ZAGU-298542 format. One line per 5 residues: number of its first residue (from 1); their letters; for each residue x, y, z of N, C-alpha, C. Coordinates in steps of 0.1 Angstrom, whole numbers. Layout:
residues N
NUM = a = X,Y,Z,X,Y,Z,X,Y,Z | ...
//
This chain:
residues 118
1 = xxxxx = 78,-59,-1,76,-69,8,73,-57,16 | 58,-59,26,50,-54,35,55,-51,46 | 63,-62,51,74,-62,62,86,-70,63 | 97,-68,69,107,-74,68,116,-72,83 | 121,-84,87,130,-80,101,140,-72,98
6 = xxxxx = 143,-61,103,155,-53,96,166,-57,109 | 165,-58,122,179,-67,128,167,-78,140 | 175,-78,149,178,-87,156,187,-87,165 | 185,-92,177,198,-89,190,193,-95,201 | 199,-101,210,195,-104,224,181,-111,221
11 = xxxxx = 170,-109,228,156,-109,229,149,-101,217 | 155,-90,213,147,-79,208,147,-82,192 | 134,-79,182,132,-84,169,130,-68,166 | 133,-61,153,129,-48,149,120,-51,135 | 108,-48,129,104,-52,121,96,-41,115
16 = xxxxx = 100,-39,103,94,-26,93,83,-29,87 | 75,-26,87,60,-27,79,56,-12,73 | 55,-16,57,56,-7,51,38,-9,37 | 35,4,34,23,1,25,14,-8,35 | 6,-17,24,-7,-19,27,-1,-36,39
21 = xxxxx = -8,-35,50,-5,-54,57,-11,-60,52 | -13,-69,46,-21,-80,43,-20,-91,52 | -34,-100,55,-32,-110,66,-20,-121,65 | -18,-125,46,-8,-132,50,6,-126,53 | 10,-117,49,23,-112,55,24,-118,70
26 = xxxxx = 14,-109,77,9,-109,93,14,-125,94 | 6,-132,91,10,-150,92,22,-152,93 | 31,-148,79,45,-149,80,53,-143,95 | 52,-128,94,56,-123,101,53,-129,117 | 39,-135,123,40,-140,135,50,-156,136
31 = xxxxx = 49,-163,123,56,-174,122,72,-171,121 | 75,-160,121,90,-155,125,93,-154,135 | 82,-144,143,83,-147,157,83,-153,165 | 76,-166,164,74,-176,164,88,-184,170 | 93,-186,159,107,-193,156,119,-182,163
36 = xxxxx = 116,-171,165,122,-161,174,126,-167,191 | 114,-165,193,107,-172,203,113,-188,212 | 112,-193,198,118,-209,202,132,-205,206 | 140,-197,201,153,-196,200,160,-189,214 | 151,-174,213,158,-166,225,146,-168,239
41 = xxxxx = 136,-174,235,129,-173,253,116,-160,250 | 114,-153,260,103,-143,262,109,-128,251 | 106,-126,242,109,-114,236,104,-101,237 | 111,-89,225,107,-77,228,102,-72,215 | 93,-63,210,92,-63,197,97,-45,192
46 = xxxxx = 102,-42,183,98,-27,180,98,-26,165 | 87,-23,161,75,-22,148,77,-9,143 | 81,-10,135,84,7,125,71,10,119 | 62,15,116,52,16,103,57,30,101 | 60,20,85,65,38,71,62,33,63
51 = xxxxx = 52,46,59,44,44,49,36,38,47 | 28,35,58,14,26,64,7,32,60 | 0,23,51,-17,26,47,-25,22,52 | -24,8,61,-36,3,69,-30,-10,66 | -44,-17,71,-50,-33,68,-58,-36,58
56 = xxxxx = -50,-46,49,-61,-52,39,-73,-53,42 | -80,-48,33,-99,-47,31,-101,-61,35 | -114,-67,40,-121,-77,34,-114,-91,36 | -105,-90,51,-101,-102,56,-101,-104,69 | -100,-119,72,-105,-125,82,-96,-120,99
61 = xxxxx = -95,-108,104,-78,-103,112,-89,-111,123 | -100,-113,126,-104,-122,138,-94,-130,138 | -83,-141,138,-78,-151,142,-69,-143,154 | -70,-152,163,-63,-147,180,-58,-154,185 | -53,-173,176,-46,-177,181,-32,-176,183
66 = xxxxx = -25,-172,177,-10,-166,181,-14,-157,189 | -18,-146,196,-16,-139,207,-23,-153,217 | -32,-157,219,-36,-168,227,-23,-180,229 | -18,-180,224,-10,-199,221,8,-187,228 | 10,-173,225,26,-169,225,21,-152,237
71 = xxxxx = 13,-149,238,13,-139,244,24,-138,260 | 23,-151,266,32,-151,276,43,-149,271 | 48,-152,262,61,-152,251,68,-137,252 | 55,-128,252,65,-116,246,60,-103,259 | 73,-99,263,73,-85,268,72,-72,268
76 = xxxxx = 76,-69,255,70,-57,253,71,-57,234 | 57,-44,232,57,-44,217,59,-26,220 | 69,-22,209,65,-6,211,67,-5,193 | 55,1,192,51,7,178,54,18,173 | 63,22,168,67,34,162,59,44,145
81 = xxxxx = 52,48,144,48,55,133,40,68,138 | 36,72,121,24,83,122,13,86,133 | 14,99,133,2,100,149,-11,96,145 | -14,96,132,-28,90,125,-28,76,128 | -21,69,129,-25,53,131,-22,49,145
86 = xxxxx = -20,57,154,-19,53,171,-26,47,176 | -42,49,176,-52,48,179,-58,31,176 | -60,34,159,-60,15,150,-49,9,150 | -39,14,158,-25,3,157,-29,-5,171 | -29,5,175,-26,0,194,-40,-6,197
91 = xxxxx = -56,-7,185,-67,-12,188,-67,-28,182 | -56,-26,169,-54,-41,163,-46,-49,171 | -34,-43,177,-30,-50,190,-36,-53,201 | -47,-52,205,-57,-56,215,-51,-47,226 | -46,-39,231,-36,-33,240,-46,-35,253
96 = xxxxx = -57,-32,247,-64,-30,266,-69,-43,270 | -67,-56,256,-72,-67,264,-62,-75,264 | -53,-76,264,-42,-84,260,-28,-79,275 | -25,-93,281,-13,-90,288,4,-80,282 | 1,-86,274,15,-75,266,17,-64,268
101 = xxxxx = 25,-55,273,27,-42,272,35,-35,265 | 21,-31,257,25,-25,242,20,-6,241 | 32,2,237,25,15,240,31,15,223 | 28,29,216,33,36,205,35,45,206 | 44,52,198,56,63,197,55,67,183
106 = xxxxx = 57,79,180,60,91,168,75,87,161 | 79,87,150,88,91,146,97,100,158 | 95,111,163,106,122,168,104,112,178 | 101,102,185,101,100,198,106,85,194 | 116,83,186,119,71,181,131,68,198
111 = xxxxx = 140,77,201,148,72,208,143,67,221 | 128,75,224,121,71,239,118,58,231 | 113,53,222,109,39,222,117,28,225 | 130,36,215,141,22,217,147,19,230 | 146,30,240,149,25,257,138,25,262
116 = xxx = 123,25,260,113,20,264,114,1,265 | 116,-5,251,112,-13,245,126,-23,252 | 135,-16,255,147,-21,258,145,-22,278
//
């Protein structure tokens, strides 16, 4: 499975993404997040990119309906992954164009990521 929810506590949900992320998996992950928002209200996310290979090619990644509907329900997103994915991951999340506070951390900065997202 390319993604899995590895923990949730209070309003923090932690997700691990491995391998190549497919659009169908992102859709499922967004559905899980939306259900979590219904229960918890505003949420924070900690996303681990582990052995990440990027995004499925040739797929329609332009659907921003989840962001339009739920950006006000997300307080922060911390992404932890290899440095080589920093710019692409932040571009994928739309960091400069969304109101969600999003930051990227390397695995050696895991404690900082936890502290920041908390």
